[in-house]
C-alpha positions in Angstrom: -173.0 25.8 -31.0 -174.2 24.7 -34.5 -177.9 24.6 -35.3 -179.5 21.2 -34.9 -181.0 19.9 -38.2 -184.8 19.7 -38.6 -186.4 16.8 -36.7 -188.1 15.6 -39.9 -184.8 14.5 -41.4 -184.2 10.8 -42.1 -180.6 11.1 -41.0 -179.4 13.6 -38.4 -175.8 14.2 -37.6 -174.9 16.3 -34.5 -171.3 17.3 -34.0 -170.1 13.9 -35.1 -166.4 13.1 -34.4 -164.4 9.9 -35.2 -160.7 9.3 -34.9 -158.5 6.3 -35.8 -155.0 5.2 -34.7 -152.4 4.5 -37.3 -149.2 3.4 -35.6 -148.2 6.3 -33.4 -150.5 8.8 -35.2 -154.0 9.8 -34.4 -156.1 10.5 -37.5 -159.2 12.6 -37.3 -161.6 11.2 -39.9 -164.6 13.3 -39.0 -164.3 16.5 -37.1 -167.6 17.9 -35.7 -170.0 17.2 -38.6 -173.6 18.5 -38.2 -175.9 17.8 -41.1 -179.1 16.1 -42.2 -180.6 14.1 -45.1 -184.2 14.5 -45.9 -186.8 11.7 -46.2 -187.4 10.4 -49.7 -184.6 12.4 -51.2 -181.1 11.6 -52.7 -178.4 13.3 -50.6 -175.0 13.3 -52.1 -171.9 12.9 -49.9 -169.2 14.7 -51.9 -165.5 15.0 -51.2 -162.0 14.1 -52.2 -160.2 10.9 -51.2 -159.7 10.7 -47.5 -162.5 13.3 -46.8 -164.3 10.9 -44.5 -167.1 9.8 -46.7 -166.8 6.0 -46.1 -166.3 6.5 -42.3 -169.5 8.6 -42.3 -171.4 5.9 -44.2 -170.2 3.2 -41.7 -171.2 5.3 -38.7 -174.7 5.8 -40.1 -175.0 2.1 -40.7 -174.0 1.4 -37.1 -170.8 -0.5 -38.1 -168.7 2.0 -36.3 -169.3 4.0 -33.1 -168.8 7.8 -32.9 -166.1 9.2 -30.5 -168.3 12.2 -29.9 -171.6 13.5 -31.0 -174.8 11.8 -32.0 -176.4 10.1 -35.1 -180.1 9.5 -35.5 -181.4 7.4 -38.3 -185.2 7.1 -38.9 -185.8 8.4 -35.4 -183.4 5.8 -33.8 -180.3 6.7 -31.9 -177.6 4.6 -33.8 -175.3 4.6 -30.8 -178.0 3.1 -28.5 -179.5 0.6 -30.9 -177.5 -0.1 -34.1 -179.3 -3.4 -34.8 -182.6 -1.6 -35.0 -181.1 0.8 -37.5 -179.5 -2.0 -39.6 -182.9 -3.7 -39.9 -184.3 -0.6 -41.6 -181.5 0.2 -44.1 -179.6 -1.3 -47.0 -175.9 -0.7 -47.4 -173.8 -1.2 -50.6 -170.2 -0.6 -49.8 -167.5 0.1 -52.4 -166.5 -3.5 -52.7 -169.8 -5.3 -52.5 -169.6 -9.0 -51.7 -170.9 -10.8 -54.8 -170.2 -14.5 -55.1 -168.7 -14.7 -58.6 -169.0 -18.5 -58.7 -172.7 -18.3 -58.2 -175.3 -17.2 -60.8 -177.3 -14.0 -60.7 -180.3 -15.9 -59.3 -178.2 -17.8 -56.7 -176.7 -14.5 -55.5 -180.2 -13.1 -55.0 -181.3 -16.3 -53.2 -178.3 -16.1 -50.9 -178.9 -12.5 -49.9 -182.6 -13.2 -49.4 -181.7 -15.9 -47.0 -179.2 -13.6 -45.2 -181.9 -10.9 -44.9 -184.6 -13.2 -43.8 -187.0 -12.5 -46.8 -190.0 -14.9 -46.5 -190.1 -17.4 -49.4 -193.7 -16.4 -50.2 -192.5 -12.8 -50.9 -189.5 -13.7 -53.0 -190.9 -14.4 -56.5 -192.7 -11.0 -56.6 -189.6 -9.2 -55.2 -187.2 -10.9 -57.6 -189.5 -10.0 -60.5 -189.4 -6.3 -59.5 -185.7 -6.2 -59.0 -184.8 -8.1 -62.2 -187.1 -5.8 -64.2 -185.7 -2.6 -62.5 -182.1 -3.6 -63.1 -182.5 -5.2 -66.5 -181.0 -8.5 -65.3 -184.0 -10.6 -66.1 -182.3 -12.3 -69.2 -179.1 -13.1 -67.2 -180.4 -15.0 -64.1 -178.4 -18.1 -65.1 -175.2 -16.3 -65.8 -172.3 -16.5 -63.3 -171.8 -13.2 -61.5 -168.1 -13.4 -62.4 -169.0 -13.2 -66.1 -171.0 -10.0 -65.8 -169.7 -6.7 -67.0 -168.7 -4.1 -64.4 -172.0 -2.2 -64.7 -174.0 -5.4 -64.5 -172.1 -6.4 -61.3 -173.0 -3.1 -59.7 -176.7 -3.5 -60.7 -176.6 -7.0 -59.2 -175.0 -5.7 -56.0 -177.8 -3.1 -55.8 -180.5 -5.7 -56.4 -179.0 -7.9 -53.6 -179.0 -4.9 -51.3 -182.6 -4.2 -52.1 -183.9 -7.8 -51.7 -185.4 -6.6 -48.4 -186.9 -3.2 -49.2 -185.1 -0.6 -47.0 -186.3 2.7 -45.8 -182.8 4.1 -46.1 -180.3 3.1 -48.8 -176.5 3.8 -48.4 -174.5 3.7 -51.6 -170.7 4.2 -51.2 -169.3 5.2 -54.6 -171.4 2.7 -56.6 -170.4 4.1 -60.0 -166.6 3.9 -59.7 -165.2 2.3 -62.8 -168.7 2.1 -64.4 -169.3 3.3 -68.0 -171.7 6.2 -68.7 -174.5 4.0 -70.0 -174.4 1.9 -66.8 -174.1 5.0 -64.6 -177.2 6.4 -66.2 -179.1 3.1 -65.7 -178.0 3.1 -62.0 -179.4 6.6 -61.6 -182.6 5.6 -63.2 -182.9 2.8 -60.6 -182.3 5.3 -57.8 -184.9 7.7 -59.3 -187.4 4.8 -59.4 -186.7 4.0 -55.7 -187.2 7.6 -54.5 -190.3 8.2 -56.7 -192.1 4.8 -56.2 -190.9 3.5 -52.9 -190.0 6.9 -51.3 -186.7 5.4 -50.3 -184.2 7.8 -48.7 -180.8 7.6 -50.4 -177.4 8.7 -49.1 -175.0 8.5 -52.1 -171.2 9.1 -51.9 -169.3 9.9 -55.1 -166.1 11.5 -56.4 -167.8 12.2 -59.8 -169.0 15.7 -59.4 -171.4 15.6 -62.4 -173.4 13.1 -60.2 -173.7 15.7 -57.5 -175.9 17.6 -59.8 -178.3 14.7 -59.9 -178.9 14.8 -56.1 -181.6 16.7 -54.3 -179.0 18.0 -51.8 -175.3 17.6 -51.2 -173.0 17.5 -48.2 -169.5 18.7 -49.2 -166.8 17.3 -46.9 -163.0 17.8 -46.8 -160.5 16.5 -44.3 -163.4 15.4 -42.0 -165.1 18.8 -42.0 -168.4 19.9 -43.6 -167.6 22.7 -46.0 -171.2 23.3 -47.2 -174.6 21.7 -47.6 -177.7 22.4 -49.7 -179.1 21.9 -53.2 -176.4 21.6 -55.9 -177.8 24.6 -57.6 -176.9 26.9 -54.7 -173.2 25.8 -55.1 -173.3 26.4 -58.8 -175.0 29.8 -58.5 -172.0 31.0 -56.4 -169.8 30.7 -59.5 -171.9 32.8 -61.9 -169.8 35.0 -64.1 -166.5 33.2 -63.3 -166.4 30.5 -66.0 -164.9 31.0 -69.5 -163.7 29.1 -72.6 -160.2 30.3 -73.6 -158.6 29.7 -77.0 -155.2 30.7 -78.5 -153.1 29.6 -81.4 -150.4 28.1 -79.1 -152.4 24.9 -78.6 -154.7 23.8 -75.8 -152.1 22.0 -73.7 -149.6 24.8 -73.5 -152.5 27.3 -73.1 -153.8 25.2 -70.1 -150.3 25.2 -68.5 -149.9 29.0 -69.0 -153.4 29.8 -67.7 -153.1 27.5 -64.7 -150.2 29.6 -63.5 -151.9 33.0 -63.8 -152.8 34.7 -60.4 -156.6 34.9 -60.1 -157.2 31.8 -62.2 -158.3 29.0 -59.8 -158.9 26.3 -62.4 -157.9 25.6 -66.0 -158.9 22.3 -67.7 -158.9 21.2 -71.3 -162.3 20.7 -72.8 -162.3 19.8 -76.4 -160.5 22.4 -78.4 -160.8 25.0 -75.6 -159.4 25.5 -72.1 -162.1 26.0 -69.5 -161.1 28.7 -67.1 -162.6 29.6 -63.7 -161.5 32.9 -62.1 -161.4 33.9 -58.5 -163.6 37.0 -59.1 -166.8 37.4 -61.0 -165.4 40.5 -62.9 -164.8 39.4 -66.5 -161.0 39.6 -67.1 -159.4 41.2 -70.1 -157.4 38.6 -72.1 -154.4 40.9 -72.1 -154.4 41.0 -68.3 -154.1 37.2 -68.2 -151.4 36.6 -70.8 -150.2 39.8 -72.4 -147.9 38.0 -74.8 -150.8 36.2 -76.5 -152.7 38.8 -78.6 -155.0 36.1 -80.0 -156.2 34.9 -76.6 -160.0 34.9 -76.6 -162.4 34.4 -73.6 -166.0 33.3 -74.1 -168.3 33.3 -71.0 -169.9 29.9 -70.3 -172.3 28.6 -67.7 -170.9 27.6 -64.3 -171.1 24.0 -63.0 -171.0 22.3 -59.6 -167.4 21.2 -60.1 -166.3 24.9 -60.3 -167.6 25.4 -56.8 -165.9 22.3 -55.5 -162.5 23.4 -56.9 -163.0 27.0 -55.8 -163.5 25.8 -52.2 -160.6 23.4 -52.0 -158.0 25.0 -54.2 -156.2 28.0 -52.6 -153.7 28.4 -55.5 -153.6 27.1 -59.1 -150.8 24.5 -58.5 -151.5 21.9 -55.7 -148.9 22.2 -53.0 -148.0 18.5 -53.3 -146.7 19.0 -56.8 -142.9 19.4 -57.3 -141.4 22.1 -59.4 -140.9 19.6 -62.2 -144.7 19.4 -62.8 -145.6 23.0 -62.1 -146.8 25.0 -65.1 -144.0 26.7 -66.9 -143.8 30.2 -68.4 -143.5 30.6 -72.2 -140.1 29.7 -73.4 -139.1 27.7 -70.3 -137.9 24.2 -70.6 -140.6 21.6 -71.2 -141.4 19.6 -68.1 -140.3 16.0 -68.1 -137.5 16.7 -70.5 -135.7 13.7 -69.1 -138.5 11.5 -70.4 -138.0 12.3 -74.1 -137.8 9.1 -76.1 -134.2 7.7 -76.1 -134.2 7.0 -79.8 -135.7 8.9 -82.7 -139.1 7.7 -83.8 -140.4 7.9 -87.3 -142.8 10.7 -88.0 -145.4 8.1 -88.8 -147.4 6.0 -86.4 -145.8 4.7 -83.2 -148.6 2.2 -82.6 -150.4 0.4 -85.5 -153.3 -2.0 -85.0 -154.5 -3.8 -88.1 -157.5 -6.1 -88.2 -156.9 -7.2 -84.6 -159.0 -10.0 -83.3 -158.9 -12.0 -80.0 -161.1 -15.0 -79.2 -161.6 -16.9 -76.0 -163.1 -20.1 -77.2 -166.3 -19.1 -78.9 -166.3 -15.6 -77.4 -164.9 -12.8 -79.5 -163.5 -10.2 -77.1 -161.9 -8.0 -79.8 -163.3 -8.1 -83.3 -161.4 -6.8 -86.3 -160.1 -3.6 -84.7 -157.9 -1.2 -86.7 -156.3 2.2 -85.6 -153.0 4.0 -85.5 -151.4 6.4 -82.9 -148.8 9.0 -83.7 -145.8 10.0 -81.6 -146.7 12.4 -78.8 -150.4 11.8 -79.3 -152.9 11.1 -76.5 -155.2 8.5 -77.9 -158.3 7.3 -76.0 -160.1 3.9 -76.0 -163.6 4.4 -74.8 -166.3 1.9 -74.4 -168.9 0.3 -72.2 -167.8 -2.3 -69.6 -166.9 -5.4 -71.5 -166.2 -3.6 -74.8 -162.7 -5.2 -75.2 -160.6 -2.2 -74.1 -158.6 -4.0 -71.5 -158.1 -7.0 -73.8 -156.8 -4.7 -76.5 -154.4 -3.1 -73.9 -153.1 -6.5 -72.9 -152.3 -7.4 -76.5 -150.6 -4.1 -77.1 -148.4 -4.6 -74.1 -147.4 -8.1 -75.4 -149.1 -9.8 -72.4 -151.7 -11.6 -74.6 -151.2 -12.9 -78.1 -153.8 -11.9 -80.7 -155.8 -14.5 -82.5 -155.6 -12.6 -85.8 -154.3 -9.3 -87.1 -151.1 -7.3 -86.7 -149.7 -5.2 -83.9 -146.7 -3.0 -84.1 -145.3 -0.9 -81.2 -142.3 1.4 -81.7 -141.5 -0.5 -84.9 -141.6 -4.0 -83.2 -144.0 -6.7 -84.4 -145.5 -8.0 -81.1 -145.9 -11.5 -82.6 -142.2 -11.9 -83.0 -140.5 -9.2 -80.8 -142.8 -8.8 -77.7 -139.9 -8.5 -75.2 -138.1 -5.6 -76.9 -141.4 -3.8 -77.4 -142.3 -4.2 -73.8 -139.0 -2.4 -72.9 -140.3 0.7 -74.6 -143.7 0.6 -72.8 -144.9 1.9 -69.4 -148.1 0.4 -68.2 -150.5 1.6 -65.4 -153.2 -1.0 -64.7 -156.9 -0.4 -64.1 -156.6 -1.7 -60.6 -153.8 -0.9 -58.2 -151.2 -3.4 -59.3 -148.2 -2.7 -57.1 -147.2 -4.8 -54.2 -149.4 -3.8 -51.3 -147.2 -5.3 -48.6 -144.1 -3.6 -49.8 -143.2 0.0 -48.8 -143.2 2.8 -51.2 -139.3 2.6 -51.3 -139.4 -1.2 -51.9 -141.9 -0.8 -54.7 -139.7 1.8 -56.4 -136.6 -0.4 -56.1 -138.4 -3.6 -57.2 -139.9 -2.1 -60.4 -136.8 -0.2 -61.3 -134.9 -3.6 -61.1 -137.7 -5.3 -63.2 -136.9 -2.7 -65.9 -133.2 -3.6 -65.7 -132.1 -0.5 -63.9 -129.1 -1.0 -61.6 -126.4 0.9 -59.7 -126.1 4.6 -60.2 -128.8 4.7 -63.0 -131.3 3.0 -60.7 -130.6 5.4 -57.8 -131.0 8.4 -60.1 -134.4 7.2 -61.3 -135.6 6.4 -57.8 -134.5 9.8 -56.6 -136.3 11.4 -59.5 -139.5 9.5 -58.7 -139.4 10.5 -55.0 -138.9 14.2 -55.8 -141.3 14.3 -58.8 -144.2 12.6 -57.1 -143.6 14.1 -53.6 -143.1 10.7 -51.9 -140.2 11.5 -49.5 -142.5 11.5 -46.4 -144.1 8.2 -47.4 -141.1 6.0 -48.2 -141.6 3.6 -45.3 -145.4 3.4 -45.6 -146.9 0.3 -47.1 -148.5 0.7 -50.5 -151.7 -0.7 -49.1 -152.1 2.1 -46.6 -151.6 4.9 -49.1 -154.6 7.2 -49.9 -155.9 6.5 -53.4 -154.3 9.6 -54.9 -150.9 8.6 -53.6 -151.4 5.0 -54.8 -152.0 6.5 -58.3 -148.8 8.6 -58.0 -146.7 5.6 -57.0 -148.2 3.5 -59.8 -147.4 6.2 -62.4 -143.9 6.7 -61.0 -143.2 2.9 -61.4 -144.6 2.9 -64.9 -142.2 5.8 -65.9 -139.1 4.4 -64.1 -137.4 3.3 -67.3 -138.3 6.4 -69.4 -140.7 4.7 -71.8 -141.6 5.9 -75.3 -145.2 4.8 -74.9 -147.4 4.9 -71.8 -150.5 2.8 -71.5 -153.0 4.0 -68.9 -156.0 1.6 -68.2 -158.6 3.7 -66.4 -155.9 5.4 -64.3 -158.1 7.9 -62.4 -161.0 5.6 -61.5 -162.4 6.8 -58.1 -159.8 9.6 -57.8 -161.0 13.0 -56.7 -161.0 16.0 -59.2 -158.0 17.7 -57.7 -155.9 14.6 -58.0 -157.2 14.0 -61.5 -156.1 17.5 -62.5 -152.6 16.9 -61.1 -152.4 13.6 -62.9 -153.4 15.0 -66.3 -151.0 17.9 -65.9 -148.3 15.3 -65.8 -149.7 13.4 -68.7 -150.0 16.5 -70.9 -146.4 17.4 -70.1 -145.3 13.9 -71.1 -147.1 14.1 -74.4 -145.6 17.5 -75.1 -142.1 16.0 -74.6 -142.9 13.3 -77.2 -144.2 10.4 -75.1 -147.2 8.6 -76.8 -150.1 7.9 -74.5 -152.9 5.4 -74.9 -155.6 5.7 -72.3 -158.9 4.1 -71.4 -161.4 5.9 -69.2 -165.0 5.9 -68.1 -164.8 9.6 -67.1 -166.1 11.4 -70.1 -164.6 14.8 -69.3 -161.2 13.1 -69.1 -161.7 12.0 -72.7 -161.5 15.7 -73.7 -157.7 15.5 -73.0 -157.3 13.1 -75.9 -156.2 14.2 -79.3 -158.2 11.4 -80.9 -160.2 8.5 -79.6 -162.3 5.5 -80.6 -165.5 4.3 -79.0 -165.9 0.5 -78.8 -168.7 -1.9 -78.0 -168.8 -5.7 -78.0 -165.2 -5.7 -79.3 -165.7 -3.5 -82.3 -164.8 0.1 -83.1 -168.0 2.1 -83.6 -166.5 5.6 -84.3 -163.1 7.3 -84.4 -162.2 11.0 -84.4 -161.3 14.0 -82.3 -163.4 14.7 -79.2 -164.9 17.8 -81.0 -165.8 15.8 -84.1 -167.5 13.0 -82.0 -169.5 15.6 -80.0 -170.5 17.4 -83.2 -172.0 14.1 -84.5 -174.4 14.2 -81.5 -175.4 17.8 -82.0 -179.2 18.4 -82.6 -181.4 21.5 -83.0 -182.8 20.9 -79.6 -179.4 20.0 -78.1 -176.8 22.3 -79.7 -174.0 21.8 -77.2 -173.8 18.0 -76.4 -171.3 16.8 -73.8 -168.8 14.0 -74.4 -171.1 11.8 -72.3 -174.1 12.7 -74.5 -172.1 11.7 -77.6 -170.8 8.4 -76.0 -174.3 7.3 -75.0 -175.7 8.3 -78.5 -173.0 6.2 -80.3 -173.7 3.2 -78.0 -177.4 3.4 -78.3 -177.3 3.8 -82.1 -175.1 0.7 -82.3 -177.6 -1.2 -80.1 -180.5 -0.1 -82.3 -178.7 -1.3 -85.4 -177.9 -4.6 -83.8 -181.5 -5.1 -82.7 -182.8 -4.2 -86.2 
């Protein structure tokens, strides 16, 4: 029988089980979880999509009942008295219920009413919350007009109107830019230091795990490990390396991912970051004997290495078809059927010149200029509300520019938007397929929308089913798919007509690291076959896959260059190896300082 956690814990889970019925199937969401969260600490709930994180949060909050086991919160048995537990905690779910037609202040008032906060206490509490979240200057702004990061901070403020002893945060940083993520963590730090609030924080961003005092790693409803993040990281000592070779980082990543004994290989700047199964340093020749220039440089381990090592049993996820598996040197390039149908000039495939878009008096995109070459992965980075999605919509011909010139695959989008759209695949920031249609129906609908019919349509649908491993899910509604499979289906639909250009608007927001790796393996193969990719992302390590990128704020381009060059601009004597997130925050803060001056 598992050891029972220490009685001093704020949250105690003892052999917790929870199952759900889905049609004729019984799904085990949690399978015998025994764990604890300490008083006054931040405990991270870490795991891939479908691991059971949200179910566990709802059980702790008393919104669901366990099928077996016991949960104790702040000394109260949740099963016996869920209302007593709910009176002591604050819970911010993934989709917090802000009222977008109400102002910031009106949302606070509403939640104060719902939580029974005495009127005499409200002025002081509002002042604390508005100062802590930085929303003081925006009390009269409609919630619907706030940026994504500001909405999350308002949701947190509403959750905290009645000070809780325990705060449950279910993936609060999904889709939030790095500056806003850092601000949210500063708020959490303030709560634990000053108010001694206990925080249970679920996330799919593994860099956030390292900010927690302790983590619970769950997978398929089971607890794989628990403890301080540093203990997970220490397990990986001596197993992480930077690899370089003259064959190029994308092909090197493909080759290394297929090597026995390599459990992870991801692009990081001009290198490939490799994690090995054993701590014994490998000889480069033992990995890829046909690459005499292959070099390996040891680097410090990180929490994500441990996560991947525990979950990945072989370098290629079993869901992936042979078409996306890494290929040996000299083999046919994956996705060869997606090569552009017509020859593109060696010059830019996308040109944006002095692009401006106004909505009344508001300038969403302000004099933006850049160009993207054929087969290039080009990144648009920026804070929430920077104008990235507006730029995307104009490039897709969905929104006319106020000023400037846009050319895609040689077409002027002012005069030939329809033919340009026929060369573009688009994957939206939020799941944009038809939730009530099945997987099969979505594939048929979108192939028809791209003017595919008859034998050609059937060939492409069969390709999508095989390529994205959808055969067992054809009758499932899109709404019921796990997030990783929703992403696969959305990408399959975007590629149905074999586009020359692929637009990806925050495509992996909220997706776990294994699904993110699978996704980028596909995107890298597309770029190698000549497809041009334009991507926005808030996940800074994902920006490392880009050949070049721009960072935007308030509709303007602040900097442009390769990931390595942008990171180099943030290098300091006391910080010689900045991350992409360090560089991003530095660029944004420098621009804010110039604006303030």
